[in-house]
MARBATOR-385043 format. One record per residue (C-alpha): residue in three letters; x, y, z; residue number from 0. Coordinates in pm, 1 decimal. Example, Ala and Ser with C-alpha at 12.3 -4.5 7.8 and 13.67 -1.06 7.14 Angstrom:
<sites>
   residuo          X          Y          Z   num
       ALA     1230.0     -450.0      780.0     0
       SER     1367.0     -106.0      714.0     1
</sites>
This chain:
<sites>
   residuo          X          Y          Z   num
       UNK     5984.0     3691.4    15468.9     0
       UNK     5834.8     4041.5    15481.1     1
       UNK     6149.0     4175.9    15653.0     2
       UNK     6369.6     4020.2    15392.8     3
       UNK     6166.4     4175.9    15112.3     4
       UNK     6180.4     4519.5    15276.3     5
       UNK     6555.2     4497.8    15333.0     6
       UNK     6603.5     4389.2    14971.8     7
       UNK     6409.3     4691.3    14844.7     8
       UNK     6616.9     4927.6    15068.6     9
       UNK     6941.3     4778.0    14936.2    10
       UNK     6825.1     4816.2    14573.1    11
       UNK     6727.3     5180.0    14626.9    12
       UNK     7067.0     5256.0    14783.5    13
       UNK     7241.6     5094.4    14485.7    14
       UNK     7034.2     5304.9    14245.0    15
       UNK     7131.6     5621.5    14430.0    16
       UNK     7498.0     5519.5    14426.4    17
       UNK     7481.7     5450.5    14054.0    18
       UNK     7362.0     5810.6    13989.5    19
       UNK     7624.9     5962.0    14219.7    20
       UNK     7906.4     6086.9    13982.1    21
       UNK     8113.1     6250.8    14251.1    22
       UNK     8351.1     6512.0    14110.3    23
       UNK     8271.0     6405.3    13753.2    24
       UNK     7909.3     6510.3    13782.2    25
       UNK     7794.5     6751.6    13503.2    26
       UNK     7730.1     7109.4    13612.0    27
       UNK     7377.6     7193.0    13698.3    28
       UNK     7171.3     7463.2    13535.4    29
       UNK     7137.1     7663.0    13855.0    30
       UNK     7509.6     7664.9    13922.4    31
       UNK     7579.8     7796.5    13569.9    32
       UNK     7328.9     8073.3    13606.1    33
       UNK     7468.1     8166.8    13945.2    34
       UNK     7826.8     8192.3    13812.0    35
       UNK     7769.6     8365.3    13471.5    36
       UNK     7703.3     8738.9    13466.8    37
       UNK     7442.0     8875.6    13223.6    38
       UNK     7566.2     9133.3    12964.0    39
       UNK     7533.5     9490.3    13080.7    40
       UNK     7438.4     9797.4    12875.4    41
       UNK     7797.7     9928.8    12881.5    42
       UNK     7924.6     9606.9    12724.1    43
       UNK     7658.2     9632.4    12454.5    44
       UNK     7747.1     9992.2    12367.8    45
       UNK     8120.5     9913.0    12364.8    46
       UNK     8051.4     9636.7    12114.8    47
       UNK     7856.9     9875.6    11891.6    48
       UNK     8132.8    10138.5    11913.0    49
       UNK     8399.6     9883.6    11823.7    50
       UNK     8196.0     9768.5    11523.4    51
       UNK     8150.6    10130.8    11412.4    52
       UNK     8521.8    10208.7    11446.9    53
       UNK     8610.8     9896.9    11248.0    54
       UNK     8366.7     9995.5    10973.3    55
       UNK     8507.4    10349.6    10953.7    56
       UNK     8863.8    10218.5    10932.7    57
       UNK     8764.7     9980.6    10654.4    58
       UNK     8587.7    10263.9    10471.3    59
       UNK     8895.7    10486.2    10499.2    60
       UNK     9114.3    10207.8    10368.0    61
       UNK     8882.2    10158.1    10072.4    62
       UNK     8880.1    10532.5    10003.5    63
       UNK     9261.0    10548.8    10015.1    64
       UNK     9283.7    10248.6     9786.4    65
       UNK     9037.6    10409.2     9545.8    66
       UNK     9235.9    10735.2     9540.8    67
       UNK     9556.2    10544.2     9469.1    68
       UNK     9390.2    10353.4     9185.0    69
       UNK     9244.9    10672.3     9034.1    70
       UNK     9578.0    10855.1     9051.6    71
       UNK     9762.5    10559.1     8906.5    72
       UNK     9508.4    10526.1     8625.6    73
       UNK     9527.2    10899.6     8548.9    74
       UNK     9906.3    10891.1     8535.4    75
       UNK     9893.4    10585.0     8314.1    76
       UNK     9650.7    10754.0     8073.0    77
       UNK     9868.0    11067.8     8061.2    78
       UNK    10183.1    10864.3     7994.6    79
       UNK    10009.4    10666.4     7720.3    80
       UNK     9888.8    10987.3     7555.3    81
       UNK    10231.3    11151.2     7578.1    82
       UNK    10392.5    10851.2     7411.0    83
       UNK    10120.9    10714.1     7182.4    84
       UNK    10010.2    11036.9     7013.2    85
       UNK    10357.2    11147.4     6892.1    86
       UNK    10433.9    10796.5     6768.1    87
       UNK    10101.3    10791.9     6582.8    88
       UNK    10182.7    11128.2     6423.4    89
       UNK    10517.3    10995.9     6297.9    90
       UNK    10362.2    10676.5     6160.2    91
       UNK    10076.1    10851.5     5977.3    92
       UNK    10306.1    11116.2     5832.1    93
       UNK    10558.3    10855.8     5713.2    94
       UNK    10299.7    10621.3     5558.6    95
       UNK    10114.4    10898.9     5372.9    96
       UNK    10416.7    11115.4     5300.7    97
       UNK    10319.9    11166.3     4934.3    98
       UNK     9942.8    11159.0     4978.7    99
       UNK     9871.6    11528.1     5025.0   100
       UNK     9903.3    11726.1     4700.7   101
       UNK     9715.3    12020.3     4850.6   102
       UNK     9992.5    12092.1     5101.2   103
       UNK    10292.7    11859.6     5099.2   104
       UNK    10421.1    12004.5     5424.6   105
       UNK    10134.4    11861.5     5634.0   106
       UNK    10281.2    11505.3     5646.2   107
       UNK    10620.9    11660.9     5723.1   108
       UNK    10456.6    11863.9     5999.4   109
       UNK    10319.4    11545.1     6154.3   110
       UNK    10658.6    11370.3     6147.3   111
       UNK    10856.3    11663.6     6286.4   112
       UNK    10592.4    11738.5     6551.6   113
       UNK    10605.1    11378.8     6668.2   114
       UNK    10983.9    11383.7     6700.3   115
       UNK    10984.1    11720.3     6877.5   116
       UNK    10718.0    11606.3     7125.6   117
       UNK    10902.0    11284.3     7210.9   118
       UNK    11228.9    11475.9     7250.7   119
       UNK    11054.0    11727.6     7476.3   120
       UNK    10910.7    11453.9     7698.2   121
       UNK    11248.5    11282.6     7729.3   122
       UNK    11420.5    11614.4     7804.1   123
       UNK    11170.0    11698.6     8078.4   124
       UNK    11208.8    11354.0     8232.5   125
       UNK    11590.1    11372.4     8231.1   126
       UNK    11583.5    11725.1     8372.6   127
       UNK    11376.3    11611.5     8669.9   128
       UNK    11613.9    11323.9     8737.3   129
       UNK    11914.8    11557.2     8717.3   130
       UNK    11751.6    11805.2     8957.6   131
       UNK    11737.2    11534.4     9223.7   132
       UNK    12109.5    11462.7     9184.0   133
       UNK    12209.0    11826.5     9255.9   134
       UNK    12410.4    11874.3     8937.0   135
       UNK    12391.3    12251.6     8858.4   136
       UNK    12600.7    12236.4     8539.8   137
       UNK    12392.5    11959.2     8386.2   138
       UNK    12070.9    12130.5     8492.6   139
       UNK    12169.7    12457.3     8317.9   140
       UNK    12251.9    12278.1     7993.9   141
       UNK    11924.5    12087.7     8001.0   142
       UNK    11731.4    12404.6     8083.9   143
       UNK    11879.9    12589.7     7786.2   144
       UNK    11813.5    12293.6     7557.3   145
       UNK    11459.5    12261.9     7688.4   146
       UNK    11396.5    12633.2     7628.9   147
       UNK    11510.9    12616.1     7266.7   148
       UNK    11306.3    12300.4     7219.0   149
       UNK    10994.4    12470.6     7354.8   150
       UNK    11043.0    12766.1     7119.2   151
       UNK    11087.7    12528.9     6823.1   152
       UNK    10767.8    12341.5     6915.8   153
       UNK    10569.3    12667.1     6936.5   154
       UNK    10698.2    12792.3     6601.1   155
       UNK    10633.6    12457.6     6434.1   156
       UNK    10284.9    12445.7     6587.0   157
       UNK    10206.3    12786.3     6436.2   158
       UNK    10325.5    12660.9     6097.9   159
       UNK    10090.5    12362.5     6128.4   160
       UNK     9803.2    12600.0     6202.4   161
       UNK     9872.3    12795.8     5884.2   162
       UNK     9911.8    12490.4     5660.6   163
       UNK     9603.4    12312.4     5794.8   164
       UNK     9344.2    12581.0     5869.2   165
       UNK     9416.5    12781.4     5552.1   166
       UNK     9336.6    12476.8     5337.0   167
       UNK     9036.5    12347.5     5530.4   168
       UNK     8782.7    12488.7     5281.0   169
       UNK     8987.8    12373.9     4977.4   170
       UNK     9063.7    12013.0     5065.9   171
       UNK     8895.7    11715.8     4902.5   172
       UNK     8972.6    11356.4     4990.6   173
       UNK     8822.4    11162.4     4696.3   174
       UNK     8995.9    11235.7     4364.3   175
       UNK     9370.5    11181.1     4394.0   176
       UNK     9439.5    11334.1     4051.1   177
       UNK     9333.7    11684.5     4154.2   178
       UNK     9569.3    11937.6     4305.2   179
       UNK     9353.1    11996.7     4612.1   180
       UNK     9360.1    11630.4     4714.3   181
       UNK     9486.7    11528.0     5055.7   182
       UNK     9445.3    11195.2     5228.3   183
       UNK     9162.0    11218.6     5481.2   184
       UNK     9362.3    11060.5     5764.5   185
       UNK     9657.1    11295.8     5715.9   186
       UNK     9456.7    11614.8     5692.1   187
       UNK     9187.9    11555.2     5951.5   188
       UNK     9427.4    11397.8     6200.6   189
       UNK     9642.8    11712.9     6178.0   190
       UNK     9333.6    11929.4     6207.1   191
       UNK     9206.8    11758.7     6523.0   192
       UNK     9549.8    11745.9     6684.3   193
       UNK     9577.6    12123.7     6651.9   194
       UNK     9215.1    12181.2     6755.5   195
       UNK     9244.4    11956.9     7061.6   196
       UNK     9548.4    12153.6     7177.4   197
       UNK     9341.7    12473.8     7162.3   198
       UNK     9061.2    12303.9     7353.9   199
       UNK     9304.5    12196.6     7627.2   200
       UNK     9445.8    12548.7     7649.6   201
       UNK     9096.3    12695.7     7688.4   202
       UNK     9005.1    12440.5     7957.8   203
       UNK     9327.7    12512.5     8145.9   204
       UNK     9252.9    12886.6     8135.6   205
       UNK     8897.3    12830.7     8261.9   206
       UNK     9018.3    12613.7     8549.4   207
       UNK     9281.3    12873.4     8637.6   208
       UNK     9024.4    13156.0     8636.7   209
       UNK     8779.9    12954.5     8847.3   210
       UNK     9054.2    12879.0     9098.9   211
       UNK     9141.3    13248.8     9129.5   212
       UNK     8772.7    13343.9     9172.1   213
       UNK     8721.8    13082.1     9441.9   214
       UNK     9034.1    13198.8     9624.2   215
       UNK     8939.0    13567.0     9611.6   216
       UNK     8562.4    13569.4     9663.8   217
       UNK     8489.9    13269.7     9886.4   218
       UNK     8590.6    13342.2    10247.1   219
       UNK     8799.0    13083.9    10422.7   220
       UNK     8737.9    12974.2    10779.7   221
       UNK     8997.6    13102.0    11023.8   222
</sites>
């Protein structure tokens, strides 16, 4: 009976071992994984950092380029709006208040004509640039002559606006319409600030030009 019990225990232990024997389907052991996998070296670590830095710099450059494009586009849009909106506003104000300036009846006329001349000048400049790309010398000469006469007319008319507006600045009153020195506040002061803003822009352009010349002449450039 003792032999039978011992043989039974040996058979059960062999069955238990066989039940835990997975053969080829056995899961990989921890030691085998550690023996096969290589730990990360310092060169791999520094290559990873360099790649991350290069990616960040490329993204930064892309953002900077996108920002420059947006700024340029916004600046061009503002300039186009000003070139179109201001002359149209001059025409509208001059037409609405055509008879509302007893002090100097030519100020509303100055606004209307200035608006038309400015719009015509902008259209002429735009067409001239398109024609210059098409290599049409005859059309370019005609547009150049027309543009020159238009520029002279704008300058002369601008001087007339200076005389009519600045000479009456101390005489104008905008309250009593029955008096001879009455002029609508929007007509007079809009004309005044249009002319004054043009002088301000001319002064700023001259200052920028002078600063550019000084920087070019007195600051040495690297060879």
